[in-house]
Backbone as a chain_set.jsonl record, in Angstrom:
{"seq": "MTSALLTGYATSFALILAIGAQNAMVLRQGLARSHVFWVCLFCALSDAILIILGVAGFSLASSRFPSLPLFLTIGGTLFLVFYGLKRLYAAYFGEYEGDIKGKAQSLGAVIVSLAAVTWLNPHVYLDTLALLGAISAQYEPTSEKVAFALGATMASFSFFFGLGYGASFLTPYFKSAKMWRALDIGIAVVMFVIAFGLVMSL", "coords": {"N": [[0.821, -1.212, 0.0], [1.96, 1.209, 0.717], [3.769, 1.636, -1.345], [2.023, 2.023, -3.515], [0.741, 4.329, -2.657], [2.861, 6.208, -2.613], [3.596, 6.137, -5.295], [1.284, 7.105, -6.518], [1.273, 9.697, -5.439], [3.724, 10.823, -6.413], [3.401, 10.598, -9.202], [1.073, 12.105, -9.74], [1.872, 14.631, -8.772], [3.962, 15.227, -10.519], [2.575, 15.46, -12.919], [0.989, 17.757, -12.593], [2.811, 19.695, -12.181], [3.897, 21.334, -14.198], [3.64, 24.663, -15.429], [0.513, 25.771, -16.121], [-2.721, 26.769, -17.395], [-4.487, 26.695, -15.176], [-2.688, 26.635, -13.003], [-1.407, 29.073, -13.378], [-3.439, 30.872, -12.785], [-3.881, 30.317, -10.085], [-1.416, 31.094, -9.057], [-1.503, 33.836, -9.618], [-3.632, 34.676, -7.99], [-2.53, 34.067, -5.531], [-0.386, 35.852, -5.42], [-1.82, 38.212, -5.368], [-2.955, 37.928, -2.951], [-5.609, 37.185, -2.57], [-8.556, 35.554, -1.883], [-7.203, 33.145, -1.516], [-7.25, 30.678, -0.051], [-9.76, 29.52, -0.768], [-9.511, 29.337, -3.528], [-7.341, 27.559, -3.813], [-8.46, 25.349, -2.518], [-10.659, 24.789, -4.164], [-9.386, 24.027, -6.585], [-7.887, 21.8, -5.729], [-9.896, 20.064, -4.777], [-11.357, 19.686, -7.129], [-9.455, 18.336, -8.675], [-9.235, 16.073, -7.065], [-11.77, 14.874, -7.353], [-11.713, 14.214, -10.096], [-9.511, 12.517, -10.139], [-10.389, 10.373, -8.548], [-12.527, 9.485, -10.126], [-11.078, 8.732, -12.379], [-9.429, 6.63, -11.409], [-11.432, 4.923, -10.737], [-12.236, 4.09, -13.169], [-13.503, 5.764, -14.989], [-12.515, 6.729, -17.305], [-13.425, 5.376, -19.459], [-15.516, 6.738, -20.445], [-14.933, 8.388, -22.6], [-14.772, 6.635, -24.705], [-17.349, 5.771, -24.898], [-18.681, 8.083, -25.435], [-17.838, 9.481, -28.084], [-17.678, 12.115, -29.058], [-17.038, 13.686, -26.93], [-14.239, 14.394, -26.281], [-13.727, 16.208, -28.422], [-15.623, 18.225, -27.944], [-14.733, 19.186, -25.445], [-12.214, 20.101, -26.159], [-12.738, 22.194, -28.015], [-14.309, 23.91, -26.421], [-12.492, 24.436, -24.33], [-10.399, 25.686, -25.741], [-11.63, 28.052, -26.71], [-12.216, 29.337, -24.288], [-9.638, 29.698, -23.192], [-8.454, 31.415, -25.049], [-10.151, 33.616, -24.74], [-9.653, 34.272, -22.019], [-6.936, 34.823, -22.159], [-6.931, 37.095, -23.838], [-8.313, 38.77, -22.144], [-6.479, 39.156, -20.085], [-4.459, 40.442, -21.496], [-5.8, 42.773, -22.148], [-6.124, 43.799, -19.585], [-3.438, 44.239, -19.005], [-2.841, 46.305, -20.718], [-4.787, 48.327, -20.37], [-5.433, 48.182, -17.727], [-5.825, 49.01, -14.224], [-3.755, 48.604, -11.488], [-3.947, 48.965, -8.807], [-5.673, 47.738, -6.989], [-4.749, 45.053, -7.047], [-2.142, 45.365, -6.076], [-2.635, 46.222, -3.498], [-3.819, 44.007, -2.534], [-6.464, 43.595, -3.075], [-8.939, 42.293, -5.076], [-10.943, 40.857, -7.743], [-14.3, 39.572, -7.167], [-15.015, 36.641, -5.147], [-16.808, 34.862, -6.361], [-16.56, 35.452, -9.118], [-13.907, 34.727, -9.522], [-13.97, 31.95, -8.97], [-15.702, 31.057, -10.972], [-14.141, 31.539, -13.277], [-11.982, 29.836, -12.692], [-13.309, 27.396, -12.642], [-14.01, 27.106, -15.316], [-11.456, 27.0, -16.536], [-10.521, 24.686, -15.328], [-12.466, 22.564, -15.76], [-12.971, 22.66, -18.462], [-10.712, 21.995, -19.7], [-9.041, 19.865, -21.698], [-6.584, 18.632, -21.176], [-6.536, 18.247, -18.447], [-8.344, 16.166, -18.12], [-7.032, 14.217, -19.562], [-4.719, 13.857, -18.003], [-5.748, 13.123, -15.432], [-8.096, 11.376, -15.676], [-7.39, 9.616, -17.809], [-4.444, 9.021, -17.836], [-3.684, 8.714, -15.03], [-5.706, 6.968, -14.38], [-5.064, 4.789, -16.013], [-2.545, 4.07, -15.02], [-3.204, 3.316, -12.443], [-4.419, 0.936, -12.896], [-2.718, -1.18, -12.604], [-2.769, -1.915, -10.007], [-4.277, -4.304, -8.304], [-5.699, -5.227, -5.832], [-8.368, -3.669, -4.062], [-7.686, -2.04, -1.921], [-5.116, -1.136, -2.554], [-5.598, 0.374, -4.835], [-7.126, 2.381, -3.712], [-5.177, 3.496, -2.057], [-3.401, 4.463, -3.992], [-5.021, 6.404, -5.261], [-5.423, 8.068, -3.066], [-2.809, 8.976, -2.566], [-2.344, 10.4, -4.962], [-4.296, 12.366, -4.722], [-3.431, 13.678, -2.395], [-1.131, 14.817, -3.409], [-2.168, 16.774, -5.125], [-3.46, 18.515, -3.3], [-1.266, 19.356, -1.722], [0.323, 20.556, -3.679], [-1.257, 22.685, -4.829], [-1.964, 24.262, -2.583], [0.566, 24.831, -1.688], [1.551, 26.302, -3.87], [-0.278, 28.46, -3.991], [-0.08, 29.736, -1.42], [2.643, 29.917, -1.23], [3.258, 31.753, -3.143], [2.968, 34.145, -1.879], [5.405, 34.873, -0.859], [6.606, 36.124, -2.909], [5.283, 38.441, -3.123], [6.358, 40.98, -2.179], [7.862, 41.741, -4.4], [6.028, 42.492, -6.192], [5.017, 45.105, -6.061], [4.622, 47.064, -7.799], [2.959, 48.436, -10.676], [4.14, 47.715, -13.046], [5.284, 45.164, -12.696], [2.996, 43.601, -12.28], [1.788, 43.978, -14.725], [3.606, 42.715, -16.412], [3.314, 40.105, -15.464], [0.647, 39.56, -16.193], [0.87, 39.672, -18.984], [2.584, 37.531, -19.378], [0.954, 35.415, -18.438], [-1.066, 35.569, -20.347], [0.347, 34.795, -22.638], [0.926, 32.134, -21.949], [-1.704, 31.1, -21.916], [-2.417, 31.419, -24.644], [-0.53, 29.783, -25.904], [-1.201, 27.249, -24.893], [-3.802, 27.088, -25.89], [-3.249, 27.092, -28.652], [-1.918, 24.659, -28.834], [-4.036, 22.944, -28.272], [-5.717, 23.411, -30.47], [-4.092, 22.42, -32.516], [-4.211, 19.799, -31.902], [-6.599, 18.894, -32.809]], "CA": [[0.0, 0.0, 0.0], [2.852, 2.368, 0.773], [4.301, 1.834, -2.696], [0.944, 2.588, -4.329], [0.53, 5.692, -2.165], [3.973, 7.04, -3.081], [3.517, 6.208, -6.759], [0.191, 8.024, -6.809], [1.7, 11.059, -5.089], [4.783, 11.276, -7.322], [2.86, 10.714, -10.559], [0.152, 13.245, -9.775], [2.645, 15.867, -8.578], [4.712, 15.48, -11.746], [1.641, 15.84, -13.977], [0.457, 19.105, -12.4], [3.915, 20.607, -11.876], [4.108, 22.297, -15.286], [2.794, 25.855, -15.376], [-0.573, 25.749, -17.082], [-3.734, 27.798, -17.192], [-4.977, 26.634, -13.801], [-1.607, 27.02, -12.101], [-1.165, 30.507, -13.552], [-4.483, 31.591, -12.058], [-3.607, 30.147, -8.652], [-0.254, 31.942, -8.782], [-1.933, 35.233, -9.63], [-4.428, 34.923, -6.777], [-1.613, 34.045, -4.402], [0.34, 37.115, -5.418], [-2.769, 39.266, -5.003], [-3.442, 37.607, -1.603], [-7.053, 37.295, -2.694], [-9.311, 34.294, -1.919], [-6.204, 32.102, -1.743], [-7.686, 29.39, 0.505], [-10.863, 28.96, -1.549], [-8.983, 29.018, -4.849], [-6.559, 26.325, -3.672], [-9.38, 24.267, -2.162], [-11.439, 24.444, -5.358], [-8.522, 23.304, -7.525], [-7.527, 20.506, -5.148], [-11.09, 19.214, -4.756], [-11.662, 19.332, -8.518], [-8.501, 17.29, -9.028], [-9.569, 14.866, -6.307], [-12.933, 14.259, -8.003], [-11.282, 13.633, -11.362], [-8.611, 11.394, -9.828], [-11.226, 9.256, -8.084], [-13.241, 8.974, -11.298], [-10.108, 8.065, -13.235], [-9.04, 5.364, -10.788], [-12.619, 4.066, -10.752], [-12.454, 3.62, -14.525], [-14.375, 6.667, -15.731], [-11.889, 7.07, -18.588], [-14.175, 4.7, -20.508], [-16.547, 7.655, -20.94], [-14.542, 8.917, -23.91], [-15.079, 5.64, -25.732], [-18.809, 5.704, -25.009], [-19.113, 9.359, -25.998], [-16.704, 9.876, -28.936], [-17.632, 13.559, -29.302], [-16.661, 14.377, -25.697], [-12.941, 15.072, -26.393], [-13.835, 17.347, -29.333], [-16.37, 19.259, -27.232], [-13.863, 19.759, -24.419], [-11.127, 20.81, -26.828], [-13.258, 23.452, -28.555], [-14.682, 24.758, -25.292], [-11.281, 24.866, -23.64], [-9.668, 26.623, -26.597], [-12.341, 29.334, -26.706], [-12.054, 30.008, -23.002], [-8.241, 30.092, -23.03], [-8.245, 32.613, -25.872], [-10.881, 34.701, -24.082], [-8.959, 34.68, -20.798], [-5.677, 35.439, -22.575], [-7.251, 38.45, -24.294], [-8.697, 39.527, -20.952], [-5.255, 39.519, -19.377], [-3.788, 41.453, -22.318], [-6.575, 43.997, -21.962], [-5.761, 44.301, -18.26], [-2.061, 44.724, -19.059], [-2.785, 47.544, -21.494], [-5.679, 49.361, -19.837], [-5.771, 47.922, -16.334], [-5.29, 49.669, -13.044], [-3.321, 47.503, -10.618], [-3.938, 49.39, -7.405], [-6.331, 46.701, -6.195], [-3.85, 43.896, -6.931], [-1.007, 45.731, -5.232], [-3.126, 46.3, -2.12], [-4.404, 42.727, -2.147], [-7.896, 43.589, -3.34], [-9.153, 41.889, -6.468], [-12.327, 40.593, -8.085], [-15.073, 38.812, -6.19], [-14.754, 35.203, -5.085], [-17.637, 34.192, -7.351], [-15.967, 35.638, -10.444], [-12.671, 33.94, -9.558], [-14.331, 30.534, -9.025], [-16.252, 30.792, -12.308], [-13.003, 31.446, -14.192], [-11.243, 28.626, -12.351], [-14.121, 26.251, -13.054], [-13.877, 26.983, -16.769], [-10.085, 26.553, -16.814], [-10.36, 23.318, -14.822], [-13.369, 21.563, -16.306], [-12.995, 22.725, -19.926], [-9.351, 21.746, -20.149], [-8.866, 18.441, -22.035], [-5.364, 18.101, -20.569], [-6.879, 17.806, -17.095], [-8.962, 14.849, -18.249], [-5.996, 13.292, -20.014], [-3.842, 13.562, -16.873], [-6.424, 12.475, -14.301], [-8.939, 10.24, -16.048], [-6.721, 8.644, -18.68], [-3.117, 8.578, -17.389], [-3.728, 8.173, -13.669], [-6.587, 5.8, -14.415], [-4.328, 3.677, -16.618], [-1.477, 3.652, -14.101], [-3.803, 2.664, -11.274], [-4.92, -0.379, -13.286], [-1.756, -2.214, -12.194], [-3.027, -2.275, -8.616], [-5.479, -5.124, -8.309], [-6.531, -5.129, -4.629], [-9.048, -2.385, -3.907], [-6.962, -1.228, -0.946], [-3.993, -0.494, -3.228], [-6.171, 1.401, -5.703], [-7.497, 3.482, -2.813], [-3.921, 4.122, -1.63], [-2.898, 5.204, -5.147], [-5.878, 7.586, -5.405], [-5.151, 8.932, -1.918], [-1.521, 9.616, -2.808], [-2.516, 11.374, -6.038], [-5.086, 13.471, -4.168], [-2.547, 14.408, -1.479], [-0.219, 15.615, -4.239], [-2.914, 17.942, -5.599], [-3.65, 19.434, -2.182], [0.016, 19.951, -1.326], [0.817, 21.414, -4.756], [-2.031, 23.914, -4.992], [-1.826, 25.108, -1.397], [1.949, 25.308, -1.686], [1.672, 27.338, -4.896], [-1.079, 29.624, -3.613], [0.478, 30.447, -0.266], [4.057, 30.168, -1.49], [3.354, 32.955, -3.972], [3.007, 35.33, -1.01], [6.796, 35.258, -0.651], [6.991, 36.978, -4.035], [4.462, 39.657, -3.075], [7.156, 42.227, -2.108], [8.378, 42.11, -5.713], [4.889, 42.911, -7.006], [4.506, 46.354, -5.505], [4.52, 48.047, -8.879], [2.079, 48.049, -11.783], [4.962, 47.139, -14.103], [5.419, 43.732, -12.447], [1.69, 42.983, -12.518], [1.568, 44.011, -16.169], [4.452, 41.658, -16.972], [2.692, 38.83, -15.1], [-0.536, 39.37, -17.031], [1.331, 39.357, -20.341], [3.098, 36.163, -19.315], [-0.189, 34.511, -18.338], [-1.733, 35.587, -21.651], [1.163, 33.979, -23.536], [0.681, 30.739, -21.564], [-3.041, 30.749, -22.383], [-2.418, 31.308, -26.107], [0.273, 28.614, -26.274], [-2.009, 26.067, -24.598], [-4.908, 27.085, -26.856], [-2.684, 26.675, -29.929], [-1.674, 23.229, -28.746], [-5.335, 22.266, -28.361], [-6.17, 23.512, -31.859], [-3.266, 21.544, -33.316], [-4.553, 18.409, -31.572], [-7.886, 18.543, -33.446]], "C": [[0.851, 1.257, 0.0], [3.407, 2.693, -0.603], [3.255, 2.488, -3.602], [0.688, 4.042, -3.948], [1.6, 6.635, -2.718], [3.958, 7.201, -4.602], [2.429, 7.183, -7.184], [0.587, 9.462, -6.548], [2.693, 11.596, -6.122], [4.243, 11.498, -8.735], [1.972, 11.943, -10.691], [0.899, 14.559, -9.669], [3.387, 16.234, -9.861], [3.794, 15.982, -12.857], [1.153, 17.279, -13.839], [1.558, 20.14, -12.165], [4.101, 21.679, -12.941], [3.136, 23.46, -15.159], [1.77, 25.794, -16.498], [-1.576, 26.833, -16.748], [-4.203, 27.849, -15.739], [-3.911, 27.112, -12.819], [-1.32, 28.514, -12.175], [-2.195, 31.331, -12.788], [-4.277, 31.496, -10.55], [-2.446, 31.039, -8.232], [-0.67, 33.404, -8.69], [-2.741, 35.574, -8.379], [-3.548, 34.939, -5.535], [-0.829, 35.333, -4.285], [-0.552, 38.271, -4.981], [-3.282, 39.091, -3.58], [-4.962, 37.712, -1.543], [-7.703, 35.917, -2.84], [-8.396, 33.086, -2.069], [-6.693, 30.739, -1.264], [-8.744, 28.745, -0.378], [-10.424, 28.58, -2.948], [-8.215, 27.7, -4.802], [-7.468, 25.133, -3.382], [-10.187, 23.823, -3.381], [-10.614, 23.605, -6.331], [-8.209, 21.903, -7.011], [-8.722, 19.553, -5.141], [-11.487, 18.775, -6.161], [-10.746, 18.214, -8.992], [-8.859, 15.973, -8.346], [-10.745, 14.127, -6.945], [-12.519, 13.544, -9.284], [-10.364, 12.431, -11.148], [-9.411, 10.171, -9.417], [-11.982, 8.632, -9.247], [-12.299, 8.215, -12.229], [-9.719, 6.698, -12.707], [-10.21, 4.381, -10.817], [-12.974, 3.596, -12.162], [-13.33, 4.509, -15.384], [-13.79, 7.071, -17.078], [-12.596, 6.391, -19.754], [-15.242, 5.603, -21.113], [-16.216, 8.173, -22.335], [-14.829, 7.926, -25.034], [-16.581, 5.511, -25.94], [-19.379, 6.968, -25.636], [-17.966, 9.928, -26.846], [-16.577, 11.377, -29.149], [-17.169, 14.342, -28.078], [-15.3, 15.064, -25.804], [-12.986, 16.299, -27.297], [-14.546, 18.522, -28.659], [-15.488, 19.972, -26.211], [-12.743, 20.581, -25.045], [-11.59, 22.167, -27.355], [-13.606, 24.415, -27.424], [-13.472, 25.302, -24.561], [-10.498, 25.886, -24.436], [-10.304, 28.004, -26.573], [-12.137, 30.076, -25.395], [-10.623, 30.494, -22.809], [-7.927, 31.353, -23.84], [-8.92, 33.816, -25.229], [-10.121, 35.21, -22.857], [-7.622, 35.331, -21.129], [-5.885, 36.869, -23.041], [-7.631, 39.348, -23.113], [-7.472, 39.997, -20.185], [-4.452, 40.549, -20.17], [-4.496, 42.801, -22.19], [-6.222, 44.641, -20.621], [-4.357, 44.89, -18.267], [-1.971, 46.077, -19.761], [-3.592, 48.668, -20.85], [-5.842, 49.296, -18.315], [-5.115, 48.836, -15.318], [-4.969, 48.584, -12.022], [-3.295, 47.883, -9.14], [-4.563, 48.33, -6.506], [-5.455, 45.489, -5.996], [-2.702, 44.183, -5.975], [-1.419, 45.764, -3.756], [-3.778, 44.998, -1.65], [-5.901, 42.66, -2.332], [-8.104, 43.265, -4.815], [-10.634, 41.616, -6.696], [-12.989, 39.682, -7.062], [-14.736, 37.33, -6.243], [-15.552, 34.465, -6.149], [-17.042, 34.273, -8.742], [-14.705, 34.793, -10.589], [-12.99, 32.451, -9.724], [-14.9, 30.169, -10.388], [-15.123, 30.637, -13.326], [-12.202, 30.17, -13.953], [-11.987, 27.384, -12.814], [-13.991, 26.022, -14.556], [-12.502, 26.445, -17.144], [-9.899, 25.089, -16.429], [-11.182, 22.308, -15.608], [-13.511, 21.617, -17.825], [-11.623, 22.454, -20.526], [-9.153, 20.252, -20.43], [-7.628, 17.828, -21.398], [-5.62, 17.591, -19.152], [-7.466, 16.401, -17.146], [-7.947, 13.802, -18.694], [-5.119, 12.863, -18.843], [-4.539, 12.721, -15.801], [-7.202, 11.228, -14.706], [-8.175, 9.179, -16.823], [-5.41, 8.119, -18.08], [-3.137, 7.966, -15.992], [-4.622, 6.943, -13.605], [-5.869, 4.584, -14.962], [-3.247, 3.149, -15.678], [-2.042, 2.887, -12.91], [-4.286, 1.251, -11.59], [-3.988, -1.508, -12.846], [-1.985, -2.688, -10.77], [-4.361, -3.008, -8.517], [-6.3, -5.039, -7.017], [-7.142, -3.736, -4.505], [-8.291, -1.467, -2.963], [-5.787, -0.499, -1.591], [-4.475, 0.591, -4.19], [-6.546, 2.63, -4.88], [-6.25, 4.237, -2.369], [-3.339, 4.968, -2.767], [-3.691, 6.504, -5.325], [-5.634, 8.575, -4.269], [-3.839, 9.682, -2.112], [-1.619, 10.691, -3.88], [-3.28, 12.599, -5.548], [-4.251, 14.322, -3.222], [-1.584, 15.302, -2.252], [-0.91, 16.888, -4.722], [-3.076, 18.967, -4.488], [-2.346, 20.124, -1.808], [0.531, 20.9, -2.401], [0.06, 22.737, -4.789], [-1.926, 24.825, -3.777], [-0.407, 25.641, -1.275], [2.152, 26.434, -2.678], [0.951, 28.615, -4.472], [-0.465, 30.431, -2.489], [1.965, 30.736, -0.433], [4.261, 31.422, -2.314], [3.455, 34.217, -3.13], [4.433, 35.795, -0.744], [7.301, 36.168, -1.774], [6.257, 38.312, -4.032], [5.285, 40.937, -2.984], [7.69, 42.686, -3.46], [7.273, 42.618, -6.639], [4.21, 44.129, -6.392], [4.393, 47.445, -6.567], [3.622, 47.513, -9.979], [2.861, 47.359, -12.887], [5.086, 45.618, -13.932], [4.108, 42.997, -12.711], [1.386, 42.933, -14.011], [2.375, 42.902, -16.856], [3.862, 40.282, -16.68], [1.486, 38.55, -15.987], [-0.163, 39.024, -18.466], [1.848, 37.916, -20.394], [1.976, 35.136, -19.246], [-0.917, 34.425, -19.672], [-0.977, 34.704, -22.644], [0.943, 32.495, -23.254], [-0.669, 30.275, -22.09], [-3.057, 30.521, -23.894], [-1.633, 30.083, -26.578], [-0.522, 27.33, -26.044], [-3.157, 25.946, -25.591], [-4.422, 26.627, -28.226], [-2.435, 25.17, -29.953], [-2.967, 22.424, -28.862], [-5.848, 22.268, -29.787], [-5.397, 22.535, -32.742], [-3.594, 20.064, -33.054], [-5.851, 17.954, -32.219], [-7.668, 17.694, -34.71]], "O": [[0.506, 2.251, -0.639], [3.509, 3.858, -0.989], [3.572, 3.4, -4.366], [0.446, 4.884, -4.813], [1.292, 7.714, -3.225], [4.27, 8.27, -5.125], [2.625, 7.987, -8.095], [0.275, 10.35, -7.342], [2.517, 12.698, -6.641], [4.594, 12.481, -9.387], [2.104, 12.722, -11.635], [0.595, 15.505, -10.396], [3.437, 17.402, -10.246], [4.191, 16.836, -13.65], [0.925, 17.954, -14.842], [1.272, 21.322, -11.972], [4.43, 22.82, -12.615], [1.965, 23.276, -14.827], [2.123, 25.768, -17.677], [-1.313, 27.707, -15.922], [-4.301, 28.925, -15.149], [-4.196, 27.897, -11.914], [-1.025, 29.147, -11.161], [-1.863, 32.366, -12.21], [-4.473, 32.472, -9.826], [-2.49, 31.665, -7.173], [-0.238, 34.124, -7.789], [-2.554, 36.635, -7.782], [-3.778, 35.713, -4.606], [-0.628, 35.849, -3.186], [-0.099, 39.196, -4.307], [-3.957, 39.971, -3.046], [-5.526, 38.254, -0.593], [-7.434, 35.198, -3.802], [-8.783, 32.097, -2.692], [-6.569, 29.75, -1.986], [-8.647, 27.561, -0.703], [-10.915, 27.597, -3.502], [-8.414, 26.828, -5.649], [-7.276, 24.046, -3.928], [-10.377, 22.627, -3.605], [-11.09, 22.59, -6.84], [-8.259, 20.933, -7.767], [-8.579, 18.372, -5.461], [-11.902, 17.634, -6.367], [-11.194, 17.26, -9.629], [-8.798, 14.904, -8.953], [-10.722, 12.902, -7.065], [-12.925, 12.408, -9.528], [-10.434, 11.448, -11.886], [-9.145, 9.062, -9.88], [-12.074, 7.409, -9.353], [-12.668, 7.187, -12.796], [-9.68, 5.722, -13.455], [-10.015, 3.169, -10.909], [-13.897, 2.801, -12.339], [-13.85, 4.06, -16.405], [-14.474, 7.682, -17.899], [-12.399, 6.773, -20.908], [-15.81, 5.289, -22.159], [-17.111, 8.375, -23.156], [-15.096, 8.32, -26.17], [-17.033, 5.179, -27.036], [-20.424, 6.935, -26.285], [-17.206, 10.769, -26.368], [-15.476, 11.868, -29.398], [-16.929, 15.545, -28.176], [-15.202, 16.237, -25.445], [-12.365, 17.317, -26.993], [-14.123, 19.671, -28.789], [-15.492, 21.199, -26.119], [-12.369, 21.631, -24.523], [-10.909, 23.175, -27.162], [-13.243, 25.591, -27.465], [-13.424, 26.481, -24.211], [-9.985, 26.852, -23.872], [-9.61, 29.011, -26.434], [-11.914, 31.286, -25.383], [-10.416, 31.6, -22.31], [-7.222, 32.245, -23.368], [-8.345, 34.902, -25.172], [-9.961, 36.416, -22.672], [-7.212, 36.283, -20.464], [-5.112, 37.759, -22.686], [-7.308, 40.536, -23.094], [-7.442, 41.124, -19.69], [-3.831, 41.434, -19.581], [-3.848, 43.845, -22.13], [-6.044, 45.855, -20.526], [-4.101, 45.908, -17.625], [-1.115, 46.897, -19.428], [-3.144, 49.813, -20.791], [-6.331, 50.241, -17.696], [-4.017, 49.356, -15.521], [-5.813, 47.74, -11.723], [-2.686, 47.19, -8.325], [-4.068, 48.05, -5.415], [-5.407, 44.939, -4.896], [-2.338, 43.335, -5.16], [-0.646, 45.381, -2.878], [-4.232, 44.899, -0.51], [-6.55, 41.758, -1.8], [-7.51, 43.894, -5.69], [-11.482, 42.085, -5.936], [-12.325, 39.098, -6.205], [-14.236, 36.828, -7.249], [-15.036, 33.54, -6.777], [-17.018, 33.28, -9.47], [-14.458, 34.213, -11.645], [-12.355, 31.767, -10.526], [-14.616, 29.09, -10.909], [-15.141, 29.715, -14.141], [-11.793, 29.502, -14.902], [-11.382, 26.437, -13.316], [-13.877, 24.884, -15.012], [-12.39, 25.541, -17.972], [-9.204, 24.342, -17.118], [-10.647, 21.301, -16.072], [-14.106, 20.718, -18.419], [-11.405, 22.66, -21.72], [-9.103, 19.454, -19.493], [-7.613, 16.631, -21.108], [-5.0, 16.624, -18.71], [-7.132, 15.549, -16.322], [-7.994, 12.65, -18.261], [-4.804, 11.683, -18.689], [-3.987, 11.73, -15.324], [-6.993, 10.152, -14.146], [-8.29, 7.988, -16.536], [-5.274, 6.919, -17.841], [-2.67, 6.845, -15.788], [-4.338, 5.994, -12.874], [-6.032, 3.476, -14.45], [-3.056, 1.94, -15.552], [-1.434, 1.931, -12.429], [-4.535, 0.457, -10.682], [-4.414, -2.657, -12.729], [-1.467, -3.728, -10.362], [-5.429, -2.406, -8.632], [-7.505, -4.797, -7.094], [-6.489, -2.739, -4.815], [-8.251, -0.255, -3.173], [-5.488, 0.636, -1.219], [-3.818, 1.621, -4.336], [-6.316, 3.766, -5.294], [-6.252, 5.466, -2.31], [-2.839, 6.067, -2.529], [-3.109, 7.571, -5.516], [-5.639, 9.786, -4.487], [-3.763, 10.884, -1.854], [-1.047, 11.772, -3.732], [-2.955, 13.729, -5.911], [-4.349, 15.549, -3.239], [-1.258, 16.404, -1.812], [-0.305, 17.96, -4.726], [-2.854, 20.158, -4.706], [-2.319, 21.337, -1.602], [1.113, 21.937, -2.082], [0.679, 23.801, -4.778], [-1.81, 26.041, -3.929], [-0.194, 26.764, -0.818], [2.839, 27.412, -2.381], [1.497, 29.713, -4.58], [-0.34, 31.653, -2.581], [2.488, 31.686, 0.15], [5.295, 32.083, -2.213], [3.961, 35.239, -3.593], [4.659, 36.967, -0.441], [8.288, 36.885, -1.613], [6.558, 39.201, -4.827], [4.947, 41.912, -3.656], [7.945, 43.874, -3.657], [7.547, 43.112, -7.732], [2.991, 44.168, -6.23], [4.104, 48.602, -6.26], [3.528, 46.304, -10.193], [2.316, 46.51, -13.593], [5.005, 44.874, -14.909], [4.102, 41.911, -13.29], [0.8, 41.968, -14.502], [1.881, 42.237, -17.767], [3.897, 39.394, -17.532], [1.319, 37.434, -16.477], [-0.804, 38.18, -19.092], [1.576, 37.183, -21.345], [2.034, 34.105, -19.915], [-1.336, 33.345, -20.087], [-1.59, 33.952, -23.402], [0.793, 31.693, -24.176], [-0.777, 29.183, -22.648], [-3.64, 29.548, -24.371], [-2.027, 29.423, -27.539], [-0.522, 26.433, -26.886], [-3.457, 24.856, -26.078], [-5.109, 25.856, -28.897], [-2.701, 24.496, -30.948], [-2.99, 21.356, -29.473], [-6.355, 21.256, -30.27], [-5.98, 21.894, -33.617], [-3.295, 19.196, -33.874], [-6.178, 16.768, -32.187], [-8.634, 17.31, -35.37]]}, "num_chains": 1, "name": "protein.A"}
């Protein structure tokens, strides 16, 4: 069981380590010191749900619903482009006084954006439902599958809370609008690159 737990933790952590759309949003909220706990909790719980479904064999859904990957890809691409343009707009026209002082948009608006980035991102389903689901198949006893899923879930919680609250150490460097503008441009680039990759996968 310990081996399955550690394998689940290491695999899940490695899959979510790369800076993506979701991670970029968590980083931004952490720097703004805005709704950090709820943002991290939402991301971790969303991952946990998908991990459990993947380990339970929900990856078969794509074979039963062949149009599902296409739907997710188109939806995810549109949202990533929209959010990237939104960040570019903020970089060009935005006032960053609220971000610098730790005041940002409402929790509801943040969660809606996070939900779209999380649940409309085909890569999330590939990582959790397909890859983790496939890796967990090697563990036959139910107890080992549970241990694998637990380890993967623990990785999500530790990563997102570490990223969200760890970003606060960088807050002193984000006391100027110039730094926030650079961050928004960087996030926009990440969004466009991911969106391009999704389009190329069609």
